[in-house]
N, C-alpha and C positions, 0 to 999 in steps of 0.2 A: 317959526315953531311947526309949522306943518310940512314947511321942506327940509326937518328933520325926523318929522315923524315918517316921513315918504323917504328920504334914506334909510333912516332904521328899516323900514320894513321893507326893503331893497335888500337891504342887508340880511336880517336872517332869512330871505327867501334862495338868498346868493348861496348861506352857510347851510341851510336845510338841500339844497340843491348838490352842493357839496358833500354834503354827509349821504345823500344817496351813490353819489355816483362810488365815493368808498367802499359804501355797505357794498354795494354792486359789484364793483372792483374785488373786495373781499371774497366775495359770493362767487365770482368767474374765476377768480385765482384754487379758489379750494375746491371749487367743480373741477375745471379743466385739469388743476394739478396731480387731481386722483386718475381722469379719463388719461393724461398723459402717459401718467404711473402707471398703470394698467394694460395703455396699448405698448409702451415700452417694455415692458413686462412680458406681456405675453409674446413679442416681436423675436425681446431674446430668449424666451422658452422655444419657441419655436426654430430655434436658428440661425434666424434671418439679422443678425449681428455674433458675428465668433473671433476669436482669437485663433489663425492663421497655423499657429504652432500648435495649440491646443487639437486644430481641426488635423495637420498632419501627426500629431501624435497618437489620435484617437486610430486615422483612416491608416497608416502605415505601420507605424514601427511599434504599436503594441498586437497586429494579427500578424505580423512578422513574427515578434519574439512568442506571440503564442504559437504558430507552427514550428518554431525552432523546438522549443519546451514538449510539443505534443511527439517532434519525429525522435528526440532526445529519448522522452518516458517508452516510446514506443521499443526504441534499442534496447532501454534497459530490461523491459520486459522480457523480449528477446532472449537475452541473454541471462537473464533470473530461470525462464523456463528451461536453459540449454545446461544452465549448471544444474535444476532440482534434477535435471535426466539423469545426469551423468553420478551425481550422488546418487540417486533409486539405482541406478546401475552398476555402481560398485556396490551398493550395501548389499544387493542381490546376489552379486559377484559372491562378497564376502561368507554372506549366509549361506549361497552352496558350498563356497568351498569348508566350511563351518562343519556344514554336513559331511561332505564327501572326508573328510578327515577324520570325524567321528564314526564313521561307518567304518573306514578304512583301519581304524583301534580297536574297534567293539570285534572285527573280522580278526586281526591279529592276534587281539585277547583268545577268542574263540579256538585259533590254530594252537596256538602255544597250549589251552588249554588239553585239548585234543591228542597233541605230541607228547604232554604230559600222559595225559592218558593212556594213550599209547606204550609210552614209555615204560610206565607202574605196570600197564599187562603186560610186557614184555620180560620185564624183571622179573614179575609173577609166574610167567611163564618157564621161565627161564629157573627160574628157583625149584618149582614145581615137577621140572625134567630133570634137575639135577636130584633134587628130596629121590626122586624117583629112580633114577641110576646109581645112589648110592643106595635105594634099599633093594634094586635087582641083584648091586654087589653084590650087597650083602647077604641075602638070598641066598646069590648063585654061592658063595665061598660058605654059608651055611652048609648049602646041600653038596657042597663038595669036601669037606669036612667030617 
């Protein structure tokens, strides 16, 4: 009977030791798991682990692509400025030609009006001269008769 009590005491102590070991192992896994996770996260975040393809895309392809886009944009802006200047020049030339044509039109109208006025005055003077000549001829006929 004492032997069984002693065996039971040894078995209980061994179970307690196993339980403590399991608890310690669980705690260690929990603690170390968080630490390992944090360490790997930090290392990955700082760039210690990287994908060579992603790194090549980030360091080579994207800068090359952005340089090409910048050059293309600059060329398009230059072309746009040239087109705007050409358009502004055409609009200014049209405005000048329109103003010149309008001035020429008004000059011709004034010249036509002046010519018509001169023709009317010449016709009136001719009519006056004719009437005067008829009156003088009638007066000369009346004096001769």
